[in-house]
C-alpha positions as CSV (number, residue, x, y, z in Angstrom):
1,X,-22.4,-21.6,31.2
2,X,-21.8,-17.2,30.6
3,X,-23.8,-15.2,33.0
4,X,-25.9,-12.6,31.7
5,X,-23.2,-9.9,32.0
6,X,-20.5,-11.5,30.4
7,X,-22.9,-12.2,27.1
8,X,-23.9,-8.7,27.5
9,X,-19.9,-8.1,27.5
10,X,-18.9,-10.2,24.7
11,X,-22.2,-8.5,22.0
12,X,-21.5,-4.8,23.0
13,X,-20.2,-2.6,20.1
14,X,-16.6,-2.3,19.9
15,X,-15.4,-0.2,17.0
16,X,-12.3,0.5,16.2
17,X,-10.4,3.4,14.2
18,X,-7.3,1.7,12.8
19,X,-4.9,4.2,11.0
20,X,-1.1,3.6,9.6
21,X,1.9,5.9,10.7
22,X,2.4,6.6,7.0
23,X,1.7,10.5,7.2
24,X,-0.5,13.2,9.0
25,X,-4.4,12.6,9.4
26,X,-5.9,14.5,5.7
27,X,-9.6,15.2,5.0
28,X,-9.8,11.3,4.2
29,X,-8.4,10.2,7.5
30,X,-11.2,12.1,9.4
31,X,-13.8,10.4,7.6
32,X,-13.0,7.2,8.8
33,X,-12.4,8.5,12.0
34,X,-15.0,10.3,12.7
35,X,-17.6,7.3,10.8
36,X,-16.5,5.2,13.3
37,X,-16.3,7.0,16.2
38,X,-20.2,8.2,16.4
39,X,-21.6,4.4,15.3
40,X,-19.6,3.8,18.5
41,X,-20.5,6.6,20.4
42,X,-24.3,6.3,19.3
43,X,-24.5,3.2,20.3
44,X,-23.1,3.5,23.5
45,X,-20.2,1.0,22.5
46,X,-16.2,1.2,22.8
47,X,-14.3,2.8,20.3
48,X,-10.2,1.9,20.4
49,X,-7.7,2.9,18.2
50,X,-5.0,0.6,16.8
51,X,-1.8,2.2,15.1
52,X,-1.1,-0.5,11.7
53,X,2.4,0.1,11.7
54,X,3.4,-3.1,10.5
55,X,4.6,-1.9,7.2
56,X,7.8,-0.9,8.4
57,X,9.1,1.2,4.9
58,X,6.3,3.1,4.6
59,X,5.9,3.9,8.5
60,X,7.1,7.4,8.7
61,X,9.4,8.9,11.9
62,X,6.3,10.8,14.5
63,X,3.7,10.1,12.3
64,X,2.0,8.1,14.7
65,X,2.6,10.5,17.7
66,X,1.3,13.2,15.7
67,X,-1.9,11.5,14.6
68,X,-2.9,10.9,18.0
69,X,-2.2,14.4,18.8
70,X,-4.2,15.6,16.0
71,X,-7.3,13.0,17.3
72,X,-7.2,14.6,20.3
73,X,-7.0,18.2,19.2
74,X,-10.4,17.5,17.2
75,X,-11.9,16.0,19.8
76,X,-11.9,12.6,19.4
77,X,-11.7,10.5,22.8
78,X,-10.9,6.7,23.0
79,X,-11.4,4.0,25.4
80,X,-8.3,2.4,27.1
81,X,-4.3,2.7,25.5
82,X,-3.6,2.4,21.8
83,X,-2.5,-0.7,20.3
84,X,0.9,-1.3,18.3
85,X,0.5,-4.0,15.5
86,X,4.0,-3.4,15.6
87,X,3.8,-4.9,19.4
88,X,1.6,-8.2,18.9
89,X,3.6,-10.2,16.2
90,X,3.8,-13.1,18.0
91,X,-0.2,-13.0,17.9
92,X,0.3,-13.1,14.0
93,X,2.9,-16.4,14.1
94,X,1.2,-18.3,16.0
95,X,-2.2,-17.8,13.5
96,X,0.2,-18.3,10.8
97,X,1.5,-21.6,12.6
98,X,-2.3,-22.7,12.8
99,X,-2.8,-22.0,9.3
100,X,0.3,-23.9,8.1
101,X,-0.1,-27.2,10.7
102,X,-3.6,-27.3,8.8
103,X,-2.4,-27.3,5.5
104,X,-4.2,-24.4,4.3
105,X,-0.7,-22.4,3.8
106,X,2.1,-23.0,1.2
107,X,5.8,-21.3,0.7
108,X,5.6,-19.2,-2.7
109,X,9.1,-18.5,-4.4
110,X,7.8,-16.1,-7.0
111,X,9.3,-12.4,-7.4
112,X,6.9,-9.5,-8.0
113,X,8.1,-9.5,-11.8
114,X,7.4,-13.3,-12.1
115,X,3.7,-12.6,-11.0
116,X,3.5,-9.7,-13.1
117,X,4.5,-11.8,-15.3
118,X,2.6,-14.5,-15.5
119,X,-0.4,-13.1,-13.3
120,X,-4.0,-13.6,-14.8
121,X,-6.6,-11.0,-15.2
122,X,-9.1,-11.0,-13.0
123,X,-12.9,-9.3,-14.0
124,X,-12.2,-5.7,-13.0
125,X,-8.8,-5.8,-14.5
126,X,-6.8,-6.3,-11.2
127,X,-3.6,-9.3,-11.1
128,X,-4.8,-13.1,-10.2
129,X,-1.9,-15.4,-8.7
130,X,-2.1,-17.6,-11.0
131,X,-0.8,-20.7,-8.7
132,X,2.8,-20.9,-9.6
133,X,4.0,-22.3,-6.3
134,X,0.7,-24.1,-5.2
135,X,1.7,-27.8,-5.6
136,X,5.3,-27.2,-4.6
137,X,8.5,-25.2,-5.4
138,X,9.5,-25.3,-8.3
139,X,12.9,-27.1,-8.7
140,X,16.4,-24.8,-7.4
141,X,13.9,-22.2,-6.1
142,X,13.8,-20.8,-2.3
143,X,10.4,-19.9,-0.5
144,X,10.0,-15.9,-0.6
145,X,6.2,-15.7,1.3
146,X,3.8,-17.8,2.4
147,X,0.2,-17.8,0.8
148,X,-3.0,-19.0,1.9
149,X,-5.0,-21.7,-0.6
150,X,-8.2,-20.4,-1.3
151,X,-11.2,-22.8,-2.4
152,X,-13.4,-22.0,-5.5
153,X,-16.3,-21.0,-4.3
154,X,-17.9,-17.3,-3.4
155,X,-17.8,-15.6,0.0
156,X,-20.8,-12.8,0.3
157,X,-21.4,-10.4,3.5
158,X,-23.9,-7.8,3.7
159,X,-22.2,-4.8,4.2
160,X,-23.9,-1.4,6.0
161,X,-24.1,0.9,3.2
162,X,-23.0,-0.4,0.5
163,X,-25.4,-3.3,0.7
164,X,-24.7,-7.3,-0.7
165,X,-21.2,-7.9,-1.7
166,X,-20.2,-11.3,-3.3
167,X,-16.9,-12.2,-4.7
168,X,-14.8,-15.1,-5.9
169,X,-11.5,-15.5,-4.4
170,X,-10.2,-18.4,-6.7
171,X,-10.9,-16.1,-9.7
172,X,-10.7,-12.6,-8.6
173,X,-8.2,-12.3,-6.2
174,X,-6.2,-16.2,-6.3
175,X,-4.3,-17.1,-3.5
176,X,-3.3,-14.3,-1.6
177,X,0.3,-13.5,0.5
178,X,0.1,-13.6,4.6
179,X,3.4,-13.6,5.3
180,X,5.6,-11.5,2.7
181,X,9.1,-11.8,1.3
182,X,10.1,-9.4,3.4
183,X,9.7,-11.0,6.6
184,X,6.8,-8.9,7.4
185,X,3.1,-10.2,8.4
186,X,0.4,-9.1,5.5
187,X,-2.7,-6.8,6.9
188,X,-4.7,-9.4,5.6
189,X,-3.9,-11.6,8.8
190,X,-2.7,-9.1,11.1
191,X,-6.2,-7.1,11.0
192,X,-8.5,-10.6,11.1
193,X,-6.5,-11.3,14.4
194,X,-6.6,-8.1,16.1
195,X,-10.1,-7.5,15.2
196,X,-10.9,-10.8,16.8
197,X,-8.1,-10.6,19.7
198,X,-9.6,-7.0,20.7
199,X,-12.8,-8.0,20.6
200,X,-14.3,-6.0,17.6
201,X,-17.8,-6.4,16.5
202,X,-18.1,-3.8,13.8
203,X,-15.6,-2.8,11.0
204,X,-16.3,1.3,9.8
205,X,-13.8,2.3,7.1
206,X,-13.3,3.1,4.0
207,X,-14.7,1.3,0.7
208,X,-10.9,1.2,-0.5
209,X,-11.1,-2.1,2.1
210,X,-14.3,-3.1,0.5
211,X,-12.6,-5.6,-2.3
212,X,-10.2,-6.7,1.0
213,X,-12.9,-7.9,3.3
214,X,-14.1,-11.4,1.8
215,X,-10.5,-12.5,2.2
216,X,-10.6,-11.5,5.8
217,X,-13.8,-12.8,6.1
218,X,-12.5,-16.5,4.4
219,X,-9.4,-16.1,7.3
220,X,-11.8,-15.8,9.8
221,X,-13.7,-18.7,8.7
222,X,-10.2,-20.5,8.7
223,X,-9.1,-19.6,12.0
224,X,-12.4,-20.1,13.4
225,X,-13.1,-16.5,14.5
226,X,-16.1,-14.4,14.6
227,X,-17.0,-12.2,11.5
228,X,-17.9,-8.6,12.6
229,X,-20.5,-6.3,10.6
230,X,-19.0,-4.2,8.1
231,X,-19.8,-0.9,7.1
232,X,-17.6,1.1,4.7
233,X,-17.8,4.8,3.8
234,X,-17.5,6.4,0.7
235,X,-13.7,7.4,0.4
236,X,-13.0,10.7,-0.5
237,X,-11.4,11.2,-4.2
238,X,-9.8,14.7,-6.0
239,X,-10.5,16.0,-9.1
240,X,-8.1,13.3,-10.6
241,X,-10.2,10.4,-8.8
242,X,-7.7,9.1,-6.6
243,X,-8.0,8.9,-2.8
244,X,-6.6,11.1,-0.8
245,X,-3.4,10.2,0.5
246,X,0.6,11.3,0.8
247,X,0.9,9.9,-2.4
248,X,-1.9,12.1,-4.0
249,X,-0.3,15.5,-2.0
250,X,-3.8,15.6,0.8
251,X,-3.4,18.7,2.7
252,X,-2.6,17.6,6.5
253,X,-5.6,18.0,8.5
254,X,-4.9,21.5,11.1
255,X,-6.0,21.8,14.6
256,X,-7.1,25.4,14.4
257,X,-9.8,24.3,11.5
258,X,-11.5,21.5,13.6
259,X,-14.8,22.4,13.2
260,X,-15.2,23.6,9.7
261,X,-13.3,20.2,8.8
262,X,-15.9,18.2,11.1
263,X,-18.7,20.1,9.4
264,X,-17.4,19.2,6.0
265,X,-17.0,15.5,6.9
266,X,-20.7,15.5,8.3
267,X,-21.7,16.8,4.7
268,X,-19.9,14.1,3.0
269,X,-21.4,11.2,4.6
270,X,-24.9,12.7,4.1
271,X,-25.5,14.4,7.5
272,X,-26.9,17.9,6.4
273,X,-25.6,19.5,9.0
274,X,-26.5,23.6,9.1
275,X,-24.0,26.0,7.2
276,X,-23.9,28.1,10.7
277,X,-22.0,25.0,12.4
278,X,-19.2,25.8,10.7
279,X,-18.7,28.4,12.6
280,X,-19.6,27.0,16.1
281,X,-17.1,25.2,18.7
282,X,-15.4,21.9,18.0
283,X,-17.6,20.4,21.2
284,X,-20.8,22.5,19.5
285,X,-20.3,20.5,16.0
286,X,-19.8,16.9,18.1
287,X,-22.7,17.6,19.9
288,X,-24.9,18.0,16.7
289,X,-23.0,15.3,14.9
290,X,-23.9,12.8,18.4
291,X,-27.8,13.5,18.5
292,X,-28.6,14.0,14.7
293,X,-26.0,11.1,13.2
294,X,-28.1,8.6,10.9
295,X,-25.7,6.1,9.1
296,X,-28.8,5.5,6.7
297,X,-28.1,8.8,5.4
298,X,-24.2,7.8,4.2
299,X,-24.5,7.5,0.1
300,X,-24.3,4.0,-0.8
301,X,-21.1,5.2,-3.2
302,X,-17.2,3.6,-2.9
303,X,-15.9,7.3,-3.9
304,X,-17.3,10.8,-3.4
305,X,-15.1,14.2,-4.5
306,X,-13.6,15.6,-1.9
307,X,-14.3,19.4,-0.8
308,X,-12.6,22.0,-2.8
309,X,-9.4,22.6,-0.2
310,X,-8.8,19.2,1.2
311,X,-7.2,17.5,-1.9
312,X,-4.8,18.6,-2.1
313,X,-1.7,21.0,0.0
């Protein structure tokens, strides 16, 4: 039987920030980093950084180092060593094998074009895999990807910011990919394995990933892994309603403007910092944030307009 100390060690707050090295950090990245960092620190918990660099074609040379340098210049301090998904593929392979051994995963021969041509429409307008290969590959076709079978039932969870979320995987998503046609492990598998392996108790991230969470909870249950608590922050969008990203030309963070940027993030997250804090030091901005952070003040919205100047370079 575990002693009291080991029980505390397992239940102590452990959060994470998991950027993808596809470009420099921008205001939207700073929102996720700040929210997750503050939630961990105000609870006396641990905050780790994980580089989600599995999608090799999208990785930008030097971006991982740039992200870490920017975090340091903005005053973030993480616990332990930075981990890289590209160095953890044995864990994902073992998890996939476990699901395959239980008959929960099957090979799929469908190309992207075939899926677009035959997919069903979900209630929100997204595409749902129609199950073409669920009962076996069509004659003469070779497998391309590996999909997990989803049940015809609802998955629900209580998000600490967005409230109750319910999704029918069969109706809204369909059987989804765990191993891609290019041989790369899918995000939905890797993130589940990583969060469990790194003993993450709380996931604070952008609400653009809210609809992915039921898929991750399903995979957690299938692998017998714990489900963390989730808190999805509003996503910063530009004037066209597009998420800030490299593709939408979001302005990269500038270390010389760290304090004003942090204050802008705190305002975005409903914390009402004093305007005079914009002229203070980065250390002073963090000190105010540690003393005044209230998750319950974060707006219960999936998106919010980014401040002027943050949306485009």
